[in-house]
VEXDREN-2710 file (C-alpha; in Angstrom, 1 decimal):
% VEXDREN-2710
k/r/px/py/pz
1/UNK/120.9/98.8/121.5
2/UNK/120.1/95.8/119.0
3/UNK/123.1/93.8/117.6
4/UNK/123.2/93.1/114.1
5/UNK/120.3/92.4/112.1
6/UNK/122.1/90.0/109.9
7/UNK/122.3/85.8/110.9
8/UNK/120.2/83.9/113.2
9/UNK/117.5/84.9/116.0
10/UNK/116.0/83.8/119.0
11/UNK/112.4/84.6/119.4
12/UNK/113.1/86.5/122.4
13/UNK/115.3/88.6/120.9
14/UNK/113.5/89.4/117.9
15/UNK/110.5/90.4/120.0
16/UNK/112.9/92.3/122.6
17/UNK/113.8/94.5/119.4
18/UNK/110.8/94.3/117.0
19/UNK/110.1/98.1/117.0
20/UNK/113.6/98.1/115.6
21/UNK/113.8/95.3/113.1
22/UNK/113.6/96.1/109.1
23/UNK/109.8/95.6/107.6
24/UNK/109.2/92.5/105.8
25/UNK/107.9/94.6/102.2
26/UNK/107.6/90.9/100.5
27/UNK/105.0/89.7/103.4
28/UNK/103.3/92.6/103.8
29/UNK/103.0/93.5/100.0
30/UNK/99.7/92.7/97.9
31/UNK/99.3/91.4/94.5
32/UNK/98.2/93.6/91.7
33/UNK/96.8/92.0/88.7
34/UNK/97.4/93.6/85.1
35/UNK/94.9/91.9/82.7
36/UNK/95.1/91.3/78.7
37/UNK/94.8/95.1/76.7
38/UNK/96.4/96.3/73.5
39/UNK/100.1/96.7/72.6
40/UNK/102.1/98.9/70.8
41/UNK/101.1/97.6/67.5
42/UNK/97.2/97.8/68.8
43/UNK/96.8/94.0/68.6
44/UNK/95.0/92.4/72.1
45/UNK/97.2/90.7/74.0
46/UNK/95.9/87.5/76.5
47/UNK/98.9/88.4/79.2
48/UNK/98.1/88.0/82.7
49/UNK/100.9/89.7/84.8
50/UNK/101.5/91.1/88.4
51/UNK/104.0/93.1/90.7
52/UNK/104.1/93.9/94.9
53/UNK/102.6/97.1/96.2
54/UNK/105.6/97.6/98.5
55/UNK/108.5/95.7/96.3
56/UNK/110.4/98.2/93.7
57/UNK/110.7/95.1/91.6
58/UNK/109.3/94.8/87.7
59/UNK/106.4/93.2/86.6
60/UNK/106.5/89.3/86.4
61/UNK/104.3/86.5/84.1
62/UNK/101.3/85.1/86.1
63/UNK/99.3/83.6/83.5
64/UNK/96.7/84.1/80.8
65/UNK/93.2/85.0/79.9
66/UNK/90.9/82.2/78.6
67/UNK/90.3/84.8/75.6
68/UNK/92.9/86.9/74.0
69/UNK/91.6/90.9/74.4
70/UNK/91.8/94.7/74.7
71/UNK/89.3/96.9/76.0
72/UNK/88.9/94.9/79.0
73/UNK/88.7/95.4/83.2
74/UNK/88.9/94.1/86.6
75/UNK/87.2/93.5/89.7
76/UNK/87.7/91.0/92.4
77/UNK/87.3/90.1/96.2
78/UNK/90.0/89.7/98.4
79/UNK/91.1/85.9/96.9
80/UNK/89.8/86.1/93.5
81/UNK/90.3/88.8/90.5
82/UNK/88.0/88.5/87.3
83/UNK/88.5/90.4/84.2
84/UNK/85.3/91.3/82.2
85/UNK/84.5/91.6/78.4
86/UNK/86.7/93.1/75.8
87/UNK/87.4/92.8/72.2
88/UNK/89.3/90.4/70.7
89/UNK/90.3/92.2/67.7
90/UNK/87.8/90.8/65.6
91/UNK/84.5/90.2/67.9
92/UNK/83.0/91.5/70.8
93/UNK/83.5/89.4/74.0
94/UNK/81.0/88.5/76.8
95/UNK/83.3/86.3/78.8
96/UNK/84.1/86.7/82.3
97/UNK/87.1/84.3/83.7
98/UNK/89.2/84.3/87.0
99/UNK/92.1/83.4/88.6
100/UNK/93.4/83.3/92.3
101/UNK/95.4/85.7/93.2
102/UNK/97.4/83.5/95.6
103/UNK/98.8/81.2/92.8
104/UNK/100.5/81.9/89.3
105/UNK/98.1/80.0/86.4
106/UNK/96.3/80.7/83.3
107/UNK/92.4/82.0/84.1
108/UNK/89.4/79.8/84.1
109/UNK/85.7/80.7/83.0
110/UNK/83.6/82.3/84.8
111/UNK/80.5/83.5/83.2
112/UNK/79.1/85.7/80.7
113/UNK/77.8/89.5/81.0
114/UNK/73.9/90.1/80.1
115/UNK/75.6/91.3/76.4
116/UNK/78.9/91.0/75.0
117/UNK/81.2/94.1/75.3
118/UNK/83.4/95.5/72.0
119/UNK/84.8/98.4/74.8
120/UNK/85.2/97.6/78.5
121/UNK/83.0/98.7/81.2
122/UNK/83.7/100.1/84.3
123/UNK/83.9/97.5/86.9
124/UNK/83.8/98.0/91.0
125/UNK/83.3/95.1/93.8
126/UNK/83.4/94.7/97.4
127/UNK/84.4/91.7/99.4
128/UNK/80.9/90.0/97.6
129/UNK/79.3/91.5/94.8
130/UNK/80.7/93.0/91.4
131/UNK/79.2/95.7/89.3
132/UNK/80.1/95.8/85.7
133/UNK/78.5/99.2/84.3
134/UNK/78.4/101.0/80.9
135/UNK/80.6/99.5/77.9
136/UNK/80.1/99.7/74.3
137/UNK/77.7/97.2/73.4
138/UNK/76.4/96.4/69.6
139/UNK/78.4/99.2/68.4
140/UNK/76.8/102.2/70.5
141/UNK/77.7/103.7/74.4
142/UNK/76.0/101.2/76.9
143/UNK/74.0/102.6/80.5
144/UNK/73.3/98.9/81.1
145/UNK/74.9/97.7/84.5
146/UNK/75.4/94.1/85.5
147/UNK/76.4/92.1/88.7
148/UNK/78.2/89.1/90.0
149/UNK/78.5/87.4/93.3
150/UNK/82.3/86.9/93.2
151/UNK/82.5/84.0/95.4
152/UNK/80.2/81.9/92.7
153/UNK/80.7/81.4/89.1
154/UNK/77.6/81.9/86.9
155/UNK/76.3/84.6/84.7
156/UNK/75.9/88.0/85.4
157/UNK/72.4/89.5/86.3
158/UNK/71.0/93.2/85.3
159/UNK/71.6/95.3/88.2
160/UNK/70.0/98.8/86.9
161/UNK/71.3/101.8/84.5
162/UNK/73.9/104.3/84.6
163/UNK/72.6/108.2/85.0
164/UNK/73.4/108.0/81.2
165/UNK/75.6/106.0/78.2
166/UNK/78.9/105.7/78.9
167/UNK/81.1/104.2/76.3
168/UNK/84.0/101.6/76.7
169/UNK/87.0/102.3/78.9
170/UNK/85.4/106.0/79.4
171/UNK/84.9/106.3/83.0
172/UNK/86.8/105.7/85.7
173/UNK/85.8/103.9/88.9
174/UNK/86.4/103.6/92.7
175/UNK/84.6/101.9/95.8
176/UNK/84.0/101.2/99.2
177/UNK/82.9/98.5/100.9
178/UNK/79.0/99.9/100.5
179/UNK/79.4/102.2/97.3
180/UNK/80.4/102.3/94.1
181/UNK/81.2/105.8/92.2
182/UNK/81.9/106.3/88.5
183/UNK/83.3/109.2/87.2
184/UNK/83.7/111.2/83.4
185/UNK/82.9/109.4/80.4
186/UNK/81.2/109.7/76.4
187/UNK/81.6/113.3/75.5
188/UNK/84.1/114.1/78.0
189/UNK/81.7/114.8/80.5
190/UNK/82.2/115.9/84.1
191/UNK/79.6/114.0/86.0
192/UNK/80.7/111.4/88.7
193/UNK/77.7/109.3/89.6
194/UNK/77.9/106.4/92.7
195/UNK/75.9/103.1/93.0
196/UNK/74.8/101.3/96.6
197/UNK/76.4/97.9/96.2
198/UNK/74.1/96.3/98.2
199/UNK/70.5/97.3/95.8
200/UNK/69.9/97.0/92.6
201/UNK/69.0/100.4/91.2
202/UNK/69.8/103.3/88.9
203/UNK/73.1/105.2/89.6
204/UNK/73.0/108.9/91.4
205/UNK/74.4/111.9/90.6
206/UNK/77.4/112.8/93.0
207/UNK/78.8/115.7/92.0
208/UNK/81.5/116.9/88.9
209/UNK/85.0/116.4/88.3
210/UNK/87.6/119.1/87.8
211/UNK/87.9/118.7/84.6
212/UNK/85.7/116.7/82.3
213/UNK/87.4/113.7/80.3
214/UNK/86.5/110.0/79.0
215/UNK/88.8/107.4/77.8
216/UNK/89.3/105.9/81.5
217/UNK/90.3/108.1/84.1
218/UNK/92.3/105.6/86.2
219/UNK/90.8/105.3/89.8
220/UNK/92.4/104.4/92.9
221/UNK/90.9/104.2/96.4
222/UNK/91.4/103.8/100.4
223/UNK/88.7/103.3/102.5
224/UNK/87.8/107.0/102.9
225/UNK/89.1/108.6/99.1
226/UNK/88.8/108.0/95.8
227/UNK/91.0/109.2/93.0
228/UNK/90.5/109.8/89.3
229/UNK/93.8/110.1/87.0
230/UNK/94.5/111.0/83.5
231/UNK/91.9/110.7/80.6
232/UNK/91.4/112.9/77.7
233/UNK/89.8/116.0/77.7
234/UNK/88.5/119.0/75.9
235/UNK/91.7/121.1/76.3
236/UNK/94.5/118.0/76.2
237/UNK/94.4/114.7/75.0
238/UNK/96.7/113.1/76.9
239/UNK/96.1/114.3/80.8
240/UNK/97.9/114.8/84.1
241/UNK/95.1/115.7/86.3
242/UNK/94.8/113.6/89.2
243/UNK/91.7/114.8/91.4
244/UNK/89.8/112.8/94.2
245/UNK/86.6/112.9/96.6
246/UNK/85.3/111.4/99.7
247/UNK/83.1/108.1/99.1
248/UNK/80.9/108.4/101.6
249/UNK/80.0/112.1/100.8
250/UNK/78.7/113.7/97.5
251/UNK/80.2/116.2/96.1
252/UNK/82.4/117.9/93.9
253/UNK/86.2/116.6/93.1
254/UNK/89.0/118.4/94.4
255/UNK/92.7/118.6/92.8
256/UNK/95.2/116.3/94.4
257/UNK/98.3/116.4/92.1
258/UNK/99.6/115.5/88.4
259/UNK/101.1/112.0/87.1
260/UNK/104.4/112.1/86.0
261/UNK/103.0/112.3/82.6
262/UNK/99.6/112.9/80.7
263/UNK/98.3/109.6/79.6
264/UNK/94.9/108.0/78.5
265/UNK/93.7/104.4/79.7
266/UNK/96.1/104.2/82.6
267/UNK/94.5/101.4/84.9
268/UNK/94.1/102.0/88.1
269/UNK/94.4/99.6/91.3
270/UNK/95.4/99.8/95.2
271/UNK/96.0/98.7/98.1
272/UNK/94.7/100.6/101.7
273/UNK/97.2/103.5/101.7
274/UNK/98.4/103.5/97.7
275/UNK/97.1/103.7/94.5
276/UNK/99.0/102.8/91.4
277/UNK/98.3/103.8/87.5
278/UNK/99.5/101.4/85.2
279/UNK/100.3/101.6/81.6
280/UNK/98.5/103.9/79.4
281/UNK/98.7/105.9/76.0
282/UNK/100.8/108.7/76.2
283/UNK/100.7/110.2/72.6
284/UNK/99.6/109.2/69.2
285/UNK/100.9/105.6/68.9
286/UNK/103.2/106.2/72.0
287/UNK/102.1/103.2/75.2
288/UNK/103.7/103.3/78.2
289/UNK/105.0/100.2/80.4
290/UNK/105.3/102.5/83.8
291/UNK/103.4/102.3/86.9
292/UNK/103.5/105.0/88.8
293/UNK/102.2/105.2/92.7
294/UNK/100.1/107.5/95.1
295/UNK/99.9/107.8/98.2
296/UNK/96.2/108.2/98.8
297/UNK/95.8/110.3/101.8
298/UNK/98.3/112.7/101.3
299/UNK/97.8/115.3/97.8
300/UNK/100.3/114.8/95.6
301/UNK/102.4/114.3/92.4
302/UNK/102.5/110.5/91.1
303/UNK/105.8/108.7/91.6
304/UNK/107.8/106.4/89.3
305/UNK/107.6/103.1/90.9
306/UNK/108.2/100.0/88.1
307/UNK/107.7/98.9/85.0
308/UNK/105.0/96.4/83.2
309/UNK/106.9/93.4/80.8
310/UNK/105.5/95.2/78.0
311/UNK/103.8/98.5/76.9
312/UNK/100.2/98.2/77.1
313/UNK/96.6/100.5/77.5
314/UNK/93.1/99.7/77.5
315/UNK/93.8/96.8/80.1
316/UNK/92.6/96.2/83.3
317/UNK/94.0/96.2/86.6
318/UNK/92.8/94.7/90.4
319/UNK/94.4/94.5/93.8
320/UNK/93.7/91.7/96.9
321/UNK/94.9/94.5/99.0
322/UNK/91.8/96.7/98.1
323/UNK/90.2/97.8/101.2
324/UNK/87.0/97.7/99.4
325/UNK/87.3/93.8/98.9
326/UNK/88.2/92.9/102.6
327/UNK/86.1/91.0/104.6
328/UNK/84.4/93.1/107.7
329/UNK/86.0/93.1/110.9
330/UNK/82.7/92.5/112.6
331/UNK/82.2/89.1/110.0
332/UNK/81.8/86.2/112.5
333/UNK/79.9/83.3/111.3
334/UNK/79.2/81.9/115.1
335/UNK/77.2/85.1/115.5
336/UNK/75.6/86.3/112.6
337/UNK/71.7/87.1/111.5
338/UNK/70.9/86.4/108.2
339/UNK/68.2/88.1/105.8
340/UNK/67.5/88.0/102.2
341/UNK/65.7/89.0/99.0
342/UNK/62.8/91.8/99.5
343/UNK/61.2/94.1/97.3
344/UNK/62.6/97.8/96.6
345/UNK/62.5/100.3/93.7
346/UNK/59.4/98.4/92.6
347/UNK/61.3/95.5/91.8
348/UNK/62.7/91.9/93.9
349/UNK/66.0/91.9/95.5
350/UNK/68.2/89.0/95.7
351/UNK/70.5/90.3/98.4
352/UNK/71.7/88.6/101.0
353/UNK/72.7/91.0/103.9
354/UNK/73.8/90.1/107.7
355/UNK/74.4/91.3/111.1
356/UNK/76.7/91.1/114.1
357/UNK/74.2/89.6/116.5
358/UNK/76.4/90.5/119.2
359/UNK/76.6/94.6/118.5
360/UNK/74.3/97.2/116.9
361/UNK/74.4/98.9/113.9
362/UNK/76.8/96.4/111.8
363/UNK/75.5/95.1/108.3
364/UNK/77.0/93.9/105.8
365/UNK/77.0/92.3/102.3
366/UNK/76.7/88.3/102.5
367/UNK/75.9/87.2/99.4
368/UNK/72.6/86.8/96.6
369/UNK/69.9/84.8/96.5
370/UNK/69.2/82.4/93.2
371/UNK/66.9/84.5/92.1
372/UNK/65.3/88.0/93.0
373/UNK/62.7/87.2/95.1
374/UNK/60.5/88.3/98.0
375/UNK/57.5/87.1/100.8
376/UNK/60.3/84.5/101.2
377/UNK/59.9/81.3/104.0
378/UNK/62.5/81.6/106.5
379/UNK/63.8/81.0/109.9
380/UNK/65.3/77.7/109.7
381/UNK/69.1/77.2/110.3
382/UNK/71.5/74.9/112.4
383/UNK/74.8/76.0/113.7
384/UNK/76.5/75.7/110.0
385/UNK/73.8/76.6/107.5
386/UNK/70.7/78.3/106.7
387/UNK/67.7/77.3/104.5
388/UNK/64.7/79.6/102.9
389/UNK/62.6/78.6/101.0
390/UNK/59.4/79.8/98.4
391/UNK/58.7/83.3/97.9
392/UNK/57.7/85.3/95.2
393/UNK/60.1/85.1/92.4
394/UNK/61.3/87.4/89.7
395/UNK/64.2/85.5/87.7
396/UNK/65.7/87.1/85.2
397/UNK/64.6/85.8/81.5
398/UNK/61.9/84.4/83.2
399/UNK/57.8/84.5/84.3
400/UNK/57.3/85.9/88.1
401/UNK/55.3/84.3/90.5
402/UNK/55.2/81.7/93.9
403/UNK/58.5/79.4/93.7
404/UNK/59.3/76.3/94.7
405/UNK/62.9/76.7/95.5
406/UNK/65.0/75.5/98.2
407/UNK/68.0/77.1/99.2
408/UNK/71.1/77.3/101.5
409/UNK/73.6/79.2/102.6
410/UNK/76.3/77.7/104.9
411/UNK/77.2/80.8/107.3
412/UNK/80.8/80.7/107.3
413/UNK/81.2/81.3/103.9
414/UNK/79.7/84.7/101.7
415/UNK/78.7/83.9/98.4
416/UNK/75.5/82.9/96.5
417/UNK/72.9/80.7/98.1
418/UNK/73.0/77.5/97.0
419/UNK/69.7/75.0/95.3
420/UNK/68.5/72.7/98.2
421/UNK/65.7/70.9/96.6
422/UNK/62.1/71.7/95.5
423/UNK/59.0/72.0/97.6
424/UNK/55.8/70.3/97.3
425/UNK/54.5/73.3/95.5
426/UNK/55.2/77.1/95.0
427/UNK/54.4/79.4/98.1
428/UNK/55.1/82.8/99.8
429/UNK/55.4/84.3/103.4
430/UNK/55.6/81.3/105.2
431/UNK/57.8/80.5/108.3
432/UNK/60.0/77.9/109.0
433/UNK/61.2/76.5/111.8
434/UNK/64.0/73.6/113.1
435/UNK/66.2/71.7/115.2
436/UNK/69.9/71.4/114.8
437/UNK/69.7/68.3/112.1
438/UNK/66.0/69.0/110.6
439/UNK/64.1/71.7/109.0
END
């Protein structure tokens, strides 16, 4: 029998009784960020706060957004959270700003969306790429979808279109490493649609919610299951419904359970096992500071967890522990092959993908080229860096044609390719070769 766990232990003794040791909840927790929103007076706020997924302590101040705004949303990878768009209280906002999960402090500018947003879009991400879909643009619901490469600051790029225009904070979203799903939306639709994150293109029908609703059903997901919670339906302005889908397949949603109280605009976030729904509007002018949680693998009702620093709604939330934003287990920089660009859906692609050469069938997203292009010259690399050049490019806002761009990636670091220099003239479908030091 193990003695008391208090006091100083030898490592040998710790390992001897390892299975009996109490879990270190702080060590095993992920940070959940909550950004912006409107307060009880429907005034936009710039507060970023955080709480820990395994510790029942109320949220704590993290820092401030670079632009005060509500009707915003969050996405991110396992190190960085990005807050996208919104409304300042007097003007539409196209700003994206970011923070690093591991440190507290104010947000920094990331870049701009392709258009201004007066009401928050749906946002999803994996470890490399973030997708921003729909929202209220120039006073009307929008079907526009943008994307960013999370590790590299810069402006968003057009991705494709939703199956229908969806106004701000009207649909809930979940994601895996390969697929993003948006559910509900304007006119209290029950439509669920999905995107393949690696491929620019339009949304595809997935199935239907158990109850059609808008005003942001909160989304939370494990690696296999996505849950949508709350929102506003035709029969109940403040829904407590939660329903779920299996992300890798298509089909209609299934009842999961109920929130502790019906609410609109609950912000969703998750770890690999738990979903969290924070804040929201519970009736008329009433907002809540409640955070409730579910265990995603088992159906059931929400449980009260902690409180935010203040009541709020139409805010963004994201988690460093979301399974979709983790590096793949097969990402081994010393043993990968990399492919970039191409032509699909009648347009040039910017995606850079990688494969683990030592295994079969394992492919992941690495980042993006500077410009969407096909017919790219490649085949040049050292042990740490890969080079591509030329190609038929279709730059956003520019003219198509043979480009003279030379760009590179560093195998150990996912993200957007970096400018290296220029060819003597633009070309395409050329080959490269290299020594360990020279191309």
